[in-house]
C-alpha positions in Angstrom: 153.1 -103.7 42.5 153.6 -104.0 38.7 150.8 -102.6 36.5 149.0 -105.3 34.6 149.8 -106.0 30.8 146.4 -104.4 29.9 147.3 -101.1 31.7 150.7 -101.2 30.2 149.2 -101.6 26.7 146.5 -98.8 27.3 149.3 -96.5 28.5 151.4 -97.3 25.6 148.5 -96.5 23.1 147.9 -93.3 24.9 151.6 -92.2 24.4 151.3 -93.3 20.7 148.3 -91.1 20.3 149.8 -88.2 22.2 152.8 -88.3 20.0 151.5 -89.4 16.6 147.7 -89.2 16.6 144.9 -91.9 16.7 145.7 -92.9 13.1 149.2 -94.1 14.3 147.6 -96.7 16.6 148.3 -100.1 15.1 149.1 -103.4 16.6 152.7 -102.8 15.6 153.0 -99.4 17.0 151.4 -100.1 20.3 153.1 -103.4 20.9 156.6 -101.7 20.2 155.7 -98.9 22.5 154.5 -101.3 25.3 157.5 -103.5 24.7 155.4 -106.7 24.2 154.7 -108.9 21.1 152.0 -108.1 18.8 150.5 -111.5 19.8 150.5 -110.4 23.3 148.7 -107.4 22.4 146.1 -109.3 20.3 145.6 -111.5 23.3 144.3 -108.5 25.3 142.5 -106.7 22.5 141.1 -108.6 19.4 140.6 -105.4 17.4 141.9 -102.0 17.0 138.5 -100.8 17.8 138.4 -102.6 21.1 141.8 -101.0 22.1 140.6 -97.7 21.2 137.5 -98.2 23.2 139.5 -99.2 26.2 141.7 -96.3 25.9 138.4 -94.3 26.0 137.2 -95.9 29.1 140.5 -95.4 30.9 140.4 -91.7 30.2 136.8 -91.4 31.0 137.3 -93.3 34.4 140.1 -91.1 35.1 137.9 -87.9 34.3 135.1 -89.3 36.5 137.5 -89.8 39.4 138.7 -86.3 39.1 135.2 -84.8 39.2 134.3 -87.3 42.1 137.2 -86.1 44.0 136.6 -82.4 43.2 132.8 -82.8 44.2 133.4 -84.9 47.3 131.2 -87.8 46.1 129.9 -89.6 43.2 127.5 -87.8 40.7 124.4 -89.6 41.8 124.9 -88.5 45.4 125.3 -84.8 44.9 123.1 -82.0 43.5 123.1 -80.9 39.8 124.8 -77.6 40.9 127.6 -79.5 42.7 128.1 -81.8 39.5 128.5 -79.0 37.1 130.7 -77.0 39.6 132.9 -80.1 39.6 132.9 -80.4 35.9 133.9 -76.7 35.5 136.8 -77.2 37.9 138.1 -80.3 36.4 137.8 -79.2 32.8 140.0 -76.2 33.8 142.9 -78.5 33.1 144.1 -78.2 29.6 143.1 -81.0 27.1 145.9 -83.4 26.1 146.3 -84.3 22.4 145.3 -87.8 23.1 142.0 -86.7 24.8 141.1 -84.4 21.7 142.3 -87.0 19.2 140.1 -89.7 20.8 137.0 -87.4 21.1 137.3 -86.1 17.6 138.1 -89.5 16.2 135.1 -91.2 17.9 132.4 -88.6 17.4 131.1 -90.5 14.4 131.3 -93.7 16.2 128.8 -93.6 19.0 129.8 -97.2 20.4 133.4 -95.9 20.8 132.6 -92.6 22.3 130.1 -93.9 24.9 132.5 -93.6 27.9 133.2 -89.9 27.5 129.5 -89.1 26.7 128.3 -91.2 29.7 130.5 -89.3 32.0 129.6 -85.9 30.5 125.9 -86.8 30.8 126.3 -87.7 34.6 128.0 -84.4 35.4 126.3 -81.8 33.2 122.7 -80.8 33.0 120.9 -81.6 29.8 121.2 -78.9 27.3 117.9 -77.0 26.8 116.8 -77.3 23.1 114.4 -74.3 22.9 114.2 -70.8 24.3 113.5 -69.0 26.3 115.6 -70.3 29.1 115.2 -69.5 32.9 118.0 -67.6 34.3 119.4 -70.6 36.2 119.2 -72.7 32.9 121.0 -70.0 31.0 123.7 -69.5 33.7 124.2 -73.4 33.7 124.5 -73.6 30.0 127.0 -70.7 29.8 129.0 -72.4 32.7 129.2 -75.6 30.8 130.2 -73.9 27.5 132.7 -71.8 29.2 134.2 -74.8 30.9 134.4 -76.6 27.6 136.0 -73.7 26.0 138.6 -73.2 28.7 139.4 -76.8 28.3 140.1 -76.5 24.6 141.7 -73.1 24.7 145.4 -74.0 24.5 144.8 -76.6 21.7 142.7 -74.2 19.6 144.9 -71.1 20.2 148.4 -72.7 20.6 148.8 -70.3 23.4 149.6 -71.7 26.9 147.7 -70.3 29.7 149.5 -69.8 33.0 148.1 -71.9 35.7 147.1 -69.1 38.0 145.0 -67.5 35.3 143.4 -70.8 34.4 142.4 -71.4 38.2 141.1 -67.9 38.3 138.9 -68.3 35.3 137.7 -71.8 36.4 136.7 -70.3 39.6 134.6 -67.6 37.9 133.0 -70.3 35.6 132.1 -72.2 38.6 130.6 -69.0 40.3 128.2 -68.9 37.4 126.6 -72.2 38.4 123.3 -71.3 40.1 123.1 -73.0 43.3 119.6 -73.4 45.1 119.1 -71.5 48.4 120.2 -73.6 51.5 117.4 -75.4 53.4 117.5 -75.0 57.2 118.6 -78.2 58.8 116.1 -78.4 61.5 113.1 -76.0 61.0 111.5 -74.8 64.2 107.8 -75.3 64.6 105.7 -72.2 65.1 
């Protein structure tokens, strides 16, 4: 089955961002990359902002699917600990230039960054704003910060991390997540 024109356009926009950055996204560059006319692109996305928002939604949807797969279910059906563990596991994969460019580009544009923020808010616990924190709150916050740092590591340092080391660290980050004690399935009456 052939991908829709819309998907071809979004994939082309991602390639442009990956190669040349967000500022290179124009109707001309994306249309050329997708192998369609500029009019065909405008038909699907009436503004550049609409195109960038759709690219964000596509990446956020892929990110959400990866976490749902890692957790074994959607965010609303699992515990906070399971969500954070899935987040730590999925963010163990290095960020792409396109992901970083889009996140940095849209931090000042809340309407455009909404897809990523919504996914992050579903999968990570709220950040406490005042100390002191409980031990579990502190461990959850450190796990989230460490997962984010691992995700950004290669981009910030320019040093590739071997995959076995990345998986090893991701497991240790996930181990930081506090898990409530298991409840017995059928308690016996006394």
